[in-house]
All heavy atoms as TSV, in Angstrom:
chain	resi	resn	atom	element	x	y	z
A	1	MET	N	N	98.361	166.666	176.247
A	1	MET	CA	C	97.347	165.701	176.407
A	1	MET	C	C	96.012	166.392	176.655
A	1	MET	O	O	95.978	167.453	177.255
A	1	MET	CB	C	97.602	164.838	177.663
A	1	MET	CG	C	98.797	163.911	177.504
A	1	MET	SD	S	98.415	162.638	176.458
A	1	MET	CE	C	99.826	161.561	176.653
A	2	GLY	N	N	94.968	165.770	176.203
A	2	GLY	CA	C	93.596	166.453	176.466
A	2	GLY	C	C	93.226	167.467	175.439
A	2	GLY	O	O	92.189	168.014	175.581
A	3	ALA	N	N	94.091	167.714	174.412
A	3	ALA	CA	C	93.700	168.707	173.471
A	3	ALA	C	C	92.977	168.111	172.205
A	3	ALA	O	O	92.846	168.729	171.183
A	3	ALA	CB	C	94.911	169.446	172.962
A	4	TYR	N	N	92.464	166.877	172.365
A	4	TYR	CA	C	91.924	166.196	171.235
A	4	TYR	C	C	90.373	166.288	171.286
A	4	TYR	O	O	89.694	165.505	170.590
A	4	TYR	CB	C	92.374	164.788	171.135
A	4	TYR	CG	C	93.796	164.726	170.887
A	4	TYR	CD1	C	94.681	164.285	171.845
A	4	TYR	CD2	C	94.368	165.132	169.618
A	4	TYR	CE1	C	96.100	164.256	171.577
A	4	TYR	CE2	C	95.771	165.088	169.384
A	4	TYR	CZ	C	96.584	164.675	170.419
A	4	TYR	OH	O	97.908	164.581	170.182
A	5	HIS	N	N	89.779	167.075	172.056
A	5	HIS	CA	C	88.411	167.235	172.235
A	5	HIS	C	C	87.957	168.599	171.697
A	5	HIS	O	O	88.654	169.497	171.671
A	5	HIS	CB	C	87.975	167.015	173.715
A	5	HIS	CG	C	88.357	165.713	174.271
A	5	HIS	ND1	N	87.751	164.511	173.888
A	5	HIS	CD2	C	89.303	165.352	175.159
A	5	HIS	CE1	C	88.267	163.555	174.515
A	5	HIS	NE2	N	89.241	164.030	175.296
A	6	GLY	N	N	86.751	168.641	171.277
A	6	GLY	CA	C	86.141	169.956	170.852
A	6	GLY	C	C	86.714	170.420	169.522
A	6	GLY	O	O	87.110	169.576	168.634
A	7	GLN	N	N	86.839	171.697	169.289
A	7	GLN	CA	C	87.139	172.262	168.060
A	7	GLN	C	C	88.608	171.856	167.628
A	7	GLN	O	O	88.943	171.551	166.466
A	7	GLN	CB	C	86.945	173.741	168.019
A	7	GLN	CG	C	87.251	174.353	166.632
A	7	GLN	CD	C	87.020	175.873	166.576
A	7	GLN	OE1	O	86.635	176.489	167.614
A	7	GLN	NE2	N	87.158	176.451	165.468
A	8	VAL	N	N	89.521	171.937	168.588
A	8	VAL	CA	C	90.929	171.695	168.323
A	8	VAL	C	C	91.092	170.288	167.810
A	8	VAL	O	O	91.785	169.971	166.833
A	8	VAL	CB	C	91.798	171.942	169.555
A	8	VAL	CG1	C	93.245	171.473	169.319
A	8	VAL	CG2	C	91.645	173.339	169.969
A	9	GLY	N	N	90.437	169.319	168.464
A	9	GLY	CA	C	90.497	167.905	167.991
A	9	GLY	C	C	89.872	167.620	166.663
A	9	GLY	O	O	90.435	166.979	165.820
A	10	PHE	N	N	88.812	168.401	166.456
A	10	PHE	CA	C	88.114	168.247	165.142
A	10	PHE	C	C	89.043	168.793	164.011
A	10	PHE	O	O	89.201	168.093	163.006
A	10	PHE	CB	C	86.844	169.046	165.113
A	10	PHE	CG	C	86.100	169.054	163.830
A	10	PHE	CD1	C	85.313	167.945	163.457
A	10	PHE	CD2	C	86.192	170.102	162.937
A	10	PHE	CE1	C	84.673	167.873	162.224
A	10	PHE	CE2	C	85.539	170.149	161.753
A	10	PHE	CZ	C	84.804	169.021	161.421
A	11	LEU	N	N	89.650	169.923	164.194
A	11	LEU	CA	C	90.511	170.505	163.210
A	11	LEU	C	C	91.856	169.639	163.019
A	11	LEU	O	O	92.371	169.473	161.983
A	11	LEU	CB	C	90.921	171.928	163.612
A	11	LEU	CG	C	89.781	172.940	163.566
A	11	LEU	CD1	C	90.254	174.287	164.025
A	11	LEU	CD2	C	89.245	173.014	162.146
A	12	THR	N	N	92.284	169.007	164.148
A	12	THR	CA	C	93.486	168.155	164.045
A	12	THR	C	C	93.283	166.966	163.229
A	12	THR	O	O	94.116	166.574	162.379
A	12	THR	CB	C	93.886	167.779	165.505
A	12	THR	OG1	O	94.173	168.911	166.247
A	12	THR	CG2	C	95.210	166.891	165.427
A	13	PHE	N	N	92.113	166.373	163.358
A	13	PHE	CA	C	91.898	165.067	162.649
A	13	PHE	C	C	91.006	165.172	161.406
A	13	PHE	O	O	90.533	164.249	160.847
A	13	PHE	CB	C	91.200	164.051	163.662
A	13	PHE	CG	C	92.189	163.650	164.720
A	13	PHE	CD1	C	92.039	164.098	166.000
A	13	PHE	CD2	C	93.361	162.932	164.470
A	13	PHE	CE1	C	92.861	163.726	167.095
A	13	PHE	CE2	C	94.232	162.580	165.442
A	13	PHE	CZ	C	93.924	163.005	166.767
A	14	SER	N	N	90.769	166.420	160.978
A	14	SER	CA	C	89.968	166.659	159.756
A	14	SER	C	C	90.862	166.974	158.642
A	14	SER	O	O	91.898	167.564	158.782
A	14	SER	CB	C	88.939	167.750	159.979
A	14	SER	OG	O	88.070	167.508	160.999
A	15	HIS	N	N	90.469	166.555	157.437
A	15	HIS	CA	C	91.121	166.857	156.249
A	15	HIS	C	C	90.243	167.689	155.273
A	15	HIS	O	O	89.147	167.235	154.897
A	15	HIS	CB	C	91.544	165.640	155.475
A	15	HIS	CG	C	92.442	164.702	156.310
A	15	HIS	ND1	N	93.767	165.017	156.535
A	15	HIS	CD2	C	92.157	163.590	157.056
A	15	HIS	CE1	C	94.276	164.045	157.318
A	15	HIS	NE2	N	93.322	163.201	157.640
A	16	ARG	N	N	90.548	168.932	155.117
A	16	ARG	CA	C	89.715	169.771	154.268
A	16	ARG	C	C	89.701	169.324	152.795
A	16	ARG	O	O	90.869	169.032	152.324
A	16	ARG	CB	C	90.120	171.219	154.375
A	16	ARG	CG	C	89.933	171.744	155.798
A	16	ARG	CD	C	90.281	173.156	155.874
A	16	ARG	NE	N	90.125	173.599	157.266
A	16	ARG	CZ	C	89.982	174.828	157.577
A	16	ARG	NH1	N	90.039	175.804	156.723
A	16	ARG	NH2	N	89.814	175.225	158.860
A	17	ARG	N	N	88.640	169.364	152.158
A	17	ARG	CA	C	88.539	169.006	150.776
A	17	ARG	C	C	87.716	169.975	150.064
A	17	ARG	O	O	86.780	170.552	150.632
A	17	ARG	CB	C	87.903	167.590	150.582
A	17	ARG	CG	C	88.833	166.504	151.269
A	17	ARG	CD	C	88.152	165.160	151.116
A	17	ARG	NE	N	89.031	164.264	151.750
A	17	ARG	CZ	C	88.605	162.917	151.965
A	17	ARG	NH1	N	87.386	162.521	151.571
A	17	ARG	NH2	N	89.454	162.123	152.546
A	18	THR	N	N	88.022	170.117	148.732
A	18	THR	CA	C	87.257	171.092	147.916
A	18	THR	C	C	85.950	170.327	147.463
A	18	THR	O	O	85.988	169.121	147.153
A	18	THR	CB	C	88.088	171.443	146.686
A	18	THR	OG1	O	89.189	172.131	147.129
A	18	THR	CG2	C	87.323	172.397	145.824
A	19	ILE	N	N	84.857	170.953	147.485
A	19	ILE	CA	C	83.638	170.500	146.972
A	19	ILE	C	C	83.312	171.250	145.691
A	19	ILE	O	O	83.186	172.507	145.697
A	19	ILE	CB	C	82.523	170.606	148.017
A	19	ILE	CG1	C	82.862	169.856	149.269
A	19	ILE	CG2	C	81.183	170.184	147.458
A	19	ILE	CD1	C	81.875	170.046	150.431
A	20	ALA	N	N	83.134	170.490	144.571
A	20	ALA	CA	C	82.799	171.068	143.371
A	20	ALA	C	C	81.359	170.731	142.941
A	20	ALA	O	O	80.989	169.640	143.163
A	20	ALA	CB	C	83.793	170.706	142.277
A	21	ALA	N	N	80.691	171.674	142.345
A	21	ALA	CA	C	79.288	171.427	141.827
A	21	ALA	C	C	79.266	171.907	140.429
A	21	ALA	O	O	79.932	172.855	140.026
A	21	ALA	CB	C	78.358	172.148	142.752
A	22	SER	N	N	78.382	171.255	139.702
A	22	SER	CA	C	78.235	171.619	138.322
A	22	SER	C	C	76.747	172.002	138.051
A	22	SER	O	O	75.834	171.402	138.593
A	22	SER	CB	C	78.582	170.483	137.368
A	22	SER	OG	O	78.338	170.784	136.061
A	23	THR	N	N	76.533	172.963	137.207
A	23	THR	CA	C	75.173	173.380	136.881
A	23	THR	C	C	74.711	172.598	135.659
A	23	THR	O	O	73.532	172.662	135.285
A	23	THR	CB	C	75.114	174.870	136.553
A	23	THR	OG1	O	75.987	175.227	135.537
A	23	THR	CG2	C	75.408	175.636	137.833
A	24	VAL	N	N	75.640	171.846	134.971
A	24	VAL	CA	C	75.254	171.035	133.808
A	24	VAL	C	C	74.439	169.845	134.283
A	24	VAL	O	O	74.823	169.153	135.156
A	24	VAL	CB	C	76.496	170.637	133.001
A	24	VAL	CG1	C	76.172	169.782	131.887
A	24	VAL	CG2	C	77.309	171.804	132.663
A	25	GLU	N	N	73.308	169.588	133.611
A	25	GLU	CA	C	72.410	168.484	133.975
A	25	GLU	C	C	73.087	167.150	133.839
A	25	GLU	O	O	73.202	166.405	134.704
A	25	GLU	CB	C	71.124	168.606	133.312
A	25	GLU	CG	C	70.062	167.625	133.790
A	25	GLU	CD	C	68.737	167.824	133.070
A	25	GLU	OE1	O	68.387	168.926	132.757
A	25	GLU	OE2	O	68.024	166.742	132.938
A	26	THR	N	N	73.496	166.923	132.584
A	26	THR	CA	C	74.114	165.633	132.264
A	26	THR	C	C	75.158	165.822	131.143
A	26	THR	O	O	74.971	166.715	130.313
A	26	THR	CB	C	73.150	164.536	131.734
A	26	THR	OG1	O	72.480	165.055	130.638
A	26	THR	CG2	C	72.160	164.124	132.910
A	27	GLY	N	N	76.179	165.081	131.248
A	27	GLY	CA	C	77.240	165.202	130.233
A	27	GLY	C	C	77.022	164.111	129.140
A	27	GLY	O	O	76.182	163.208	129.244
A	28	LEU	N	N	77.925	164.165	128.131
A	28	LEU	CA	C	77.836	163.189	127.014
A	28	LEU	C	C	78.088	161.749	127.540
A	28	LEU	O	O	77.393	160.862	127.198
A	28	LEU	CB	C	78.856	163.544	125.989
A	28	LEU	CG	C	78.906	162.610	124.729
A	28	LEU	CD1	C	77.568	162.587	123.984
A	28	LEU	CD2	C	79.985	162.998	123.786
A	29	ALA	N	N	79.044	161.604	128.369
A	29	ALA	CA	C	79.395	160.343	128.913
A	29	ALA	C	C	78.225	159.670	129.679
A	29	ALA	O	O	77.953	158.456	129.540
A	29	ALA	CB	C	80.688	160.353	129.805
A	30	GLN	N	N	77.578	160.459	130.486
A	30	GLN	CA	C	76.461	159.978	131.272
A	30	GLN	C	C	75.322	159.575	130.348
A	30	GLN	O	O	74.571	158.631	130.681
A	30	GLN	CB	C	75.968	161.032	132.285
A	30	GLN	CG	C	76.982	161.266	133.363
A	30	GLN	CD	C	76.542	162.418	134.198
A	30	GLN	OE1	O	75.758	163.227	133.876
A	30	GLN	NE2	N	77.056	162.361	135.541
A	31	ARG	N	N	75.109	160.177	129.251
A	31	ARG	CA	C	74.060	159.886	128.298
A	31	ARG	C	C	74.381	158.588	127.562
A	31	ARG	O	O	73.450	157.898	127.093
A	31	ARG	CB	C	73.835	160.972	127.327
A	31	ARG	CG	C	73.226	162.216	128.011
A	31	ARG	CD	C	72.877	163.263	126.981
A	31	ARG	NE	N	72.249	164.394	127.656
A	31	ARG	CZ	C	71.832	165.467	127.041
A	31	ARG	NH1	N	71.833	165.471	125.749
A	31	ARG	NH2	N	71.285	166.491	127.770
A	32	LEU	N	N	75.612	158.287	127.382
A	32	LEU	CA	C	76.051	157.129	126.573
A	32	LEU	C	C	76.174	155.882	127.392
A	32	LEU	O	O	76.151	154.762	126.911
A	32	LEU	CB	C	77.324	157.365	125.803
A	32	LEU	CG	C	77.201	158.573	124.817
A	32	LEU	CD1	C	78.544	158.766	124.144
A	32	LEU	CD2	C	76.233	158.221	123.721
A	33	LEU	N	N	76.320	156.034	128.748
A	33	LEU	CA	C	76.465	154.867	129.617
A	33	LEU	C	C	75.053	154.208	129.752
A	33	LEU	O	O	74.047	154.899	129.642
A	33	LEU	CB	C	76.983	155.303	130.935
A	33	LEU	CG	C	78.421	155.778	130.922
A	33	LEU	CD1	C	78.858	156.217	132.302
A	33	LEU	CD2	C	79.396	154.644	130.510
A	34	PRO	N	N	75.027	152.895	130.020
A	34	PRO	CA	C	73.734	152.210	130.217
A	34	PRO	C	C	72.995	152.842	131.396
A	34	PRO	O	O	73.568	153.360	132.298
A	34	PRO	CB	C	74.146	150.789	130.630
A	34	PRO	CG	C	75.554	150.647	130.078
A	34	PRO	CD	C	76.152	152.010	130.105
A	35	PRO	N	N	71.687	152.973	131.250
A	35	PRO	CA	C	70.838	152.413	130.213
A	35	PRO	C	C	70.629	153.481	129.091
A	35	PRO	O	O	69.719	154.228	129.120
A	35	PRO	CB	C	69.577	152.195	130.918
A	35	PRO	CG	C	69.501	153.218	132.054
A	35	PRO	CD	C	70.933	153.450	132.355
A	36	ALA	N	N	71.502	153.407	128.100
A	36	ALA	CA	C	71.329	154.269	126.983
A	36	ALA	C	C	70.370	153.596	125.974
A	36	ALA	O	O	70.321	152.438	125.837
A	36	ALA	CB	C	72.689	154.522	126.299
A	37	GLY	N	N	69.609	154.477	125.297
A	37	GLY	CA	C	68.666	153.960	124.326
A	37	GLY	C	C	69.204	153.961	122.937
A	37	GLY	O	O	70.385	154.195	122.648
A	38	GLU	N	N	68.345	153.724	121.969
A	38	GLU	CA	C	68.766	153.621	120.530
A	38	GLU	C	C	69.228	155.006	120.048
A	38	GLU	O	O	70.144	155.051	119.249
A	38	GLU	CB	C	67.670	153.037	119.746
A	38	GLU	CG	C	68.085	152.719	118.298
A	38	GLU	CD	C	69.193	151.757	118.160
A	38	GLU	OE1	O	69.262	150.851	118.893
A	38	GLU	OE2	O	70.002	152.030	117.269
A	39	ALA	N	N	68.631	156.103	120.532
A	39	ALA	CA	C	68.998	157.429	119.979
A	39	ALA	C	C	70.430	157.679	120.406
A	39	ALA	O	O	71.210	158.185	119.661
A	39	ALA	CB	C	68.068	158.453	120.581
A	40	GLU	N	N	70.776	157.351	121.639
A	40	GLU	CA	C	72.163	157.597	122.117
A	40	GLU	C	C	73.164	156.707	121.394
A	40	GLU	O	O	74.212	157.137	120.993
A	40	GLU	CB	C	72.233	157.292	123.601
A	40	GLU	CG	C	71.616	158.365	124.447
A	40	GLU	CD	C	70.114	158.035	124.696
A	40	GLU	OE1	O	69.586	157.116	124.069
A	40	GLU	OE2	O	69.488	158.812	125.405
A	41	ALA	N	N	72.786	155.466	121.103
A	41	ALA	CA	C	73.613	154.548	120.356
A	41	ALA	C	C	73.873	155.082	118.905
A	41	ALA	O	O	74.974	154.980	118.388
A	41	ALA	CB	C	73.049	153.178	120.312
A	42	GLU	N	N	72.874	155.546	118.347
A	42	GLU	CA	C	72.981	156.088	116.940
A	42	GLU	C	C	73.848	157.400	116.934
A	42	GLU	O	O	74.628	157.594	116.043
A	42	GLU	CB	C	71.603	156.420	116.426
A	42	GLU	CG	C	71.610	156.846	114.928
A	42	GLU	CD	C	72.239	155.906	113.933
A	42	GLU	OE1	O	72.114	154.702	114.189
A	42	GLU	OE2	O	72.914	156.398	112.996
A	43	ALA	N	N	73.687	158.219	117.858
A	43	ALA	CA	C	74.593	159.452	118.044
A	43	ALA	C	C	76.006	158.969	118.160
A	43	ALA	O	O	76.879	159.623	117.500
A	43	ALA	CB	C	74.152	160.244	119.209
A	44	LEU	N	N	76.259	158.037	118.966
A	44	LEU	CA	C	77.634	157.503	119.121
A	44	LEU	C	C	78.172	156.917	117.856
A	44	LEU	O	O	79.342	157.148	117.488
A	44	LEU	CB	C	77.705	156.470	120.276
A	44	LEU	CG	C	79.065	155.954	120.601
A	44	LEU	CD1	C	80.022	157.127	120.997
A	44	LEU	CD2	C	79.012	154.974	121.717
A	45	ARG	N	N	77.321	156.165	117.134
A	45	ARG	CA	C	77.771	155.621	115.812
A	45	ARG	C	C	78.136	156.691	114.899
A	45	ARG	O	O	79.162	156.638	114.123
A	45	ARG	CB	C	76.627	154.761	115.183
A	45	ARG	CG	C	76.445	153.400	115.807
A	45	ARG	CD	C	75.432	152.543	115.038
A	45	ARG	NE	N	74.894	151.638	115.953
A	45	ARG	CZ	C	73.732	151.700	116.442
A	45	ARG	NH1	N	72.839	152.657	116.150
A	45	ARG	NH2	N	73.333	150.724	117.278
A	46	ARG	N	N	77.365	157.827	114.813
A	46	ARG	CA	C	77.672	158.988	113.936
A	46	ARG	C	C	79.005	159.604	114.289
A	46	ARG	O	O	79.728	159.964	113.450
A	46	ARG	CB	C	76.511	159.943	113.980
A	46	ARG	CG	C	75.347	159.543	112.970
A	46	ARG	CD	C	74.428	160.689	112.857
A	46	ARG	NE	N	73.159	160.178	113.465
A	46	ARG	CZ	C	72.463	160.827	114.375
A	46	ARG	NH1	N	72.775	162.004	114.790
A	46	ARG	NH2	N	71.403	160.258	114.887
A	47	ILE	N	N	79.156	159.774	115.619
A	47	ILE	CA	C	80.425	160.407	116.085
A	47	ILE	C	C	81.674	159.568	115.712
A	47	ILE	O	O	82.676	160.068	115.134
A	47	ILE	CB	C	80.412	160.633	117.618
A	47	ILE	CG1	C	79.341	161.710	117.986
A	47	ILE	CG2	C	81.775	160.982	118.203
A	47	ILE	CD1	C	79.047	161.749	119.537
A	48	VAL	N	N	81.539	158.256	115.899
A	48	VAL	CA	C	82.685	157.319	115.542
A	48	VAL	C	C	82.862	157.361	114.050
A	48	VAL	O	O	84.074	157.394	113.571
A	48	VAL	CB	C	82.404	155.945	116.087
A	48	VAL	CG1	C	83.357	154.955	115.520
A	48	VAL	CG2	C	82.396	155.907	117.574
A	49	ALA	N	N	81.823	157.336	113.245
A	49	ALA	CA	C	81.932	157.296	111.790
A	49	ALA	C	C	82.606	158.610	111.293
A	49	ALA	O	O	83.452	158.587	110.448
A	49	ALA	CB	C	80.617	157.118	111.154
A	50	GLN	N	N	82.171	159.750	111.790
A	50	GLN	CA	C	82.845	160.938	111.426
A	50	GLN	C	C	84.308	161.088	111.812
A	50	GLN	O	O	85.147	161.526	111.096
A	50	GLN	CB	C	82.068	162.190	112.079
A	50	GLN	CG	C	82.562	163.562	111.627
A	50	GLN	CD	C	82.429	163.793	110.101
A	50	GLN	OE1	O	81.371	163.493	109.508
A	50	GLN	NE2	N	83.478	164.269	109.570
A	51	THR	N	N	84.565	160.595	113.016
A	51	THR	CA	C	86.007	160.564	113.443
A	51	THR	C	C	86.848	159.672	112.516
A	51	THR	O	O	87.947	160.113	112.157
A	51	THR	CB	C	86.053	160.012	114.890
A	51	THR	OG1	O	85.282	160.928	115.760
A	51	THR	CG2	C	87.483	160.083	115.427
A	52	LEU	N	N	86.318	158.502	112.116
A	52	LEU	CA	C	87.064	157.659	111.165
A	52	LEU	C	C	87.214	158.283	109.810
A	52	LEU	O	O	88.306	158.204	109.300
A	52	LEU	CB	C	86.286	156.337	111.034
A	52	LEU	CG	C	86.430	155.350	112.233
A	52	LEU	CD1	C	85.554	154.166	112.019
A	52	LEU	CD2	C	87.836	154.916	112.465
A	53	THR	N	N	86.252	158.958	109.371
A	53	THR	CA	C	86.284	159.728	108.114
A	53	THR	C	C	87.424	160.815	108.175
A	53	THR	O	O	88.246	160.908	107.271
A	53	THR	CB	C	84.968	160.345	107.714
A	53	THR	OG1	O	83.986	159.358	107.636
A	53	THR	CG2	C	85.049	161.074	106.416
A	54	ASP	N	N	87.401	161.530	109.298
A	54	ASP	CA	C	88.486	162.583	109.482
A	54	ASP	C	C	89.869	161.989	109.546
A	54	ASP	O	O	90.826	162.577	108.902
A	54	ASP	CB	C	88.194	163.406	110.647
A	54	ASP	CG	C	86.882	164.185	110.563
A	54	ASP	OD1	O	86.351	164.400	109.504
A	54	ASP	OD2	O	86.359	164.665	111.653
A	55	LEU	N	N	89.992	160.890	110.260
A	55	LEU	CA	C	91.347	160.285	110.366
A	55	LEU	C	C	91.789	159.734	109.015
A	55	LEU	O	O	92.976	159.861	108.640
A	55	LEU	CB	C	91.282	159.107	111.391
A	55	LEU	CG	C	91.184	159.583	112.860
A	55	LEU	CD1	C	91.005	158.305	113.716
A	55	LEU	CD2	C	92.490	160.264	113.229
A	56	ARG	N	N	90.900	159.100	108.259
A	56	ARG	CA	C	91.268	158.577	106.942
A	56	ARG	C	C	91.718	159.687	105.992
A	56	ARG	O	O	92.659	159.516	105.277
A	56	ARG	CB	C	90.172	157.769	106.360
A	56	ARG	CG	C	89.965	156.409	107.110
A	56	ARG	CD	C	88.802	155.571	106.410
A	56	ARG	NE	N	88.677	154.353	107.126
A	56	ARG	CZ	C	87.476	153.868	107.560
A	56	ARG	NH1	N	86.389	154.604	107.258
A	56	ARG	NH2	N	87.433	152.733	108.185
A	57	ALA	N	N	91.057	160.884	106.096
A	57	ALA	CA	C	91.350	161.982	105.259
A	57	ALA	C	C	92.782	162.534	105.633
A	57	ALA	O	O	93.557	162.867	104.782
A	57	ALA	CB	C	90.305	163.082	105.464
A	58	ARG	N	N	93.090	162.543	106.955
A	58	ARG	CA	C	94.421	162.988	107.385
A	58	ARG	C	C	95.498	162.101	106.943
A	58	ARG	O	O	96.563	162.498	106.600
A	58	ARG	CB	C	94.356	163.193	108.888
A	58	ARG	CG	C	93.577	164.436	109.317
A	58	ARG	CD	C	93.481	164.550	110.792
A	58	ARG	NE	N	94.812	164.922	111.325
A	58	ARG	CZ	C	95.110	165.020	112.590
A	58	ARG	NH1	N	94.154	164.761	113.509
A	58	ARG	NH2	N	96.284	165.349	112.996
A	59	ILE	N	N	95.204	160.745	107.037
A	59	ILE	CA	C	96.218	159.740	106.688
A	59	ILE	C	C	96.505	159.812	105.169
A	59	ILE	O	O	97.616	159.739	104.756
A	59	ILE	CB	C	95.730	158.347	107.093
A	59	ILE	CG1	C	95.770	158.208	108.597
A	59	ILE	CG2	C	96.515	157.264	106.472
A	59	ILE	CD1	C	95.141	156.968	109.109
A	60	ASN	N	N	95.404	160.017	104.388
A	60	ASN	CA	C	95.590	160.121	102.922
A	60	ASN	C	C	96.169	161.413	102.385
A	60	ASN	O	O	96.316	161.698	101.261
A	60	ASN	CB	C	94.296	159.694	102.239
A	60	ASN	CG	C	93.895	158.307	102.440
A	60	ASN	OD1	O	94.745	157.375	102.633
A	60	ASN	ND2	N	92.604	158.012	102.525
A	61	GLY	N	N	96.385	162.372	103.280
A	61	GLY	CA	C	96.914	163.650	102.984
A	61	GLY	C	C	95.879	164.617	102.413
A	61	GLY	O	O	96.283	165.580	101.707
A	62	ALA	N	N	94.669	164.430	102.534
A	62	ALA	CA	C	93.675	165.259	101.971
A	62	ALA	C	C	93.493	166.570	102.801
A	62	ALA	O	O	93.731	166.623	103.878
A	62	ALA	CB	C	92.370	164.600	101.849
């Protein structure tokens, strides 16, 4: 009894967690989420169109 004060109590009831930081300013997902503009929407359209073209080529055996 009585060991729940000070540093011992703090360590007993604390849960250590890893803190991660990134030097990257923004990622692709953050740029595409609202409020995304027309440039971001067009870039996403091109990515989807290219992906569909690649998939169709793989399905057709090219």
